[in-house]
C-alpha positions as CSV (number, residue, x, y, z in Angstrom):
1,M,74.1,78.1,95.8
2,A,74.1,81.5,97.4
3,T,75.1,84.3,95.0
4,D,74.9,88.1,95.3
5,A,74.8,89.8,91.9
6,S,73.1,92.9,93.2
7,G,76.0,95.2,92.1
8,L,75.9,94.2,88.4
9,S,74.6,96.3,85.5
10,G,71.6,95.0,83.6
11,E,73.7,93.5,80.9
12,A,76.1,91.9,83.3
13,Q,73.1,90.5,85.3
14,Q,71.7,88.9,82.1
15,V,75.1,87.3,81.4
16,F,75.3,86.1,85.0
17,E,71.8,84.5,84.9
18,A,72.7,82.8,81.6
19,A,76.0,81.5,83.2
20,L,74.0,80.0,86.1
21,R,72.3,77.8,83.5
22,L,75.6,76.2,82.5
23,T,76.9,73.0,84.0
24,D,79.3,73.3,87.0
25,V,82.3,72.5,84.7
26,Q,81.3,75.0,82.1
27,R,80.8,77.7,84.8
28,A,84.2,76.9,86.3
29,K,85.8,77.2,82.9
30,L,84.0,80.5,82.2
31,A,85.0,81.9,85.6
32,D,88.6,81.0,84.9
33,C,88.5,82.7,81.5
34,L,86.9,85.8,83.0
35,Y,89.4,85.9,85.8
36,E,92.3,85.6,83.4
37,S,90.9,88.4,81.3
38,V,91.2,90.9,84.1
39,E,94.5,92.7,84.0
40,P,95.9,92.7,87.5
41,T,97.3,96.0,88.8
42,A,100.8,95.4,89.9
43,D,101.5,96.5,93.5
44,P,105.2,96.5,94.2
45,E,104.7,96.4,98.0
46,W,102.3,93.5,97.7
47,E,104.7,91.6,95.4
48,K,107.6,92.3,97.8
49,A,105.5,91.0,100.8
50,W,104.5,87.9,98.9
51,G,108.2,87.3,98.0
52,V,109.1,87.4,101.7
53,E,106.2,85.1,102.6
54,I,107.0,82.6,99.9
55,A,110.7,82.5,101.1
56,R,109.5,81.9,104.7
57,R,107.2,79.1,103.7
58,I,110.0,77.4,101.6
59,A,112.4,77.7,104.5
60,E,109.8,76.0,106.8
61,I,109.4,73.2,104.4
62,D,113.2,72.8,104.0
63,N,113.9,72.8,107.7
64,G,111.0,70.4,108.5
65,K,108.9,72.9,110.5
66,A,106.0,72.9,108.0
67,V,103.2,70.3,108.3
68,L,102.4,69.2,104.8
69,H,99.2,67.4,103.7
70,S,98.4,65.3,100.7
71,W,96.0,66.5,98.1
72,P,93.4,63.8,98.8
73,E,93.5,64.7,102.5
74,V,93.1,68.4,101.7
75,R,90.3,67.7,99.2
76,Q,88.5,65.6,101.8
77,R,88.7,68.3,104.5
78,M,87.5,70.9,102.0
79,Q,84.5,68.7,101.0
80,E,83.7,68.1,104.7
81,A,83.7,71.9,105.3
82,I,81.5,72.5,102.3
83,D,79.1,69.8,103.4
84,A,78.9,71.3,106.9
85,V,78.1,74.8,105.5
86,R,75.4,73.3,103.2
87,K,73.8,71.5,106.1
88,S,73.6,74.7,108.3
């Protein structure tokens, strides 16, 4: 697992190193909790742009132009991509 924690303070580095000793599931839960604890800065332009993009994607689904994939197919493709990176 490649990680770059070089920009962390000493205390944050210690927390990071302790987190690496957790199981994958525990680390994922911790990462989710940390992510949720960060207050996002609202950007009206970004939210407007995403609203337009979401509407576009919904329209493509509704009119049959979008190609949809099942979760098992997507998960398999992701795993294959991860495996390819790990082998290189």
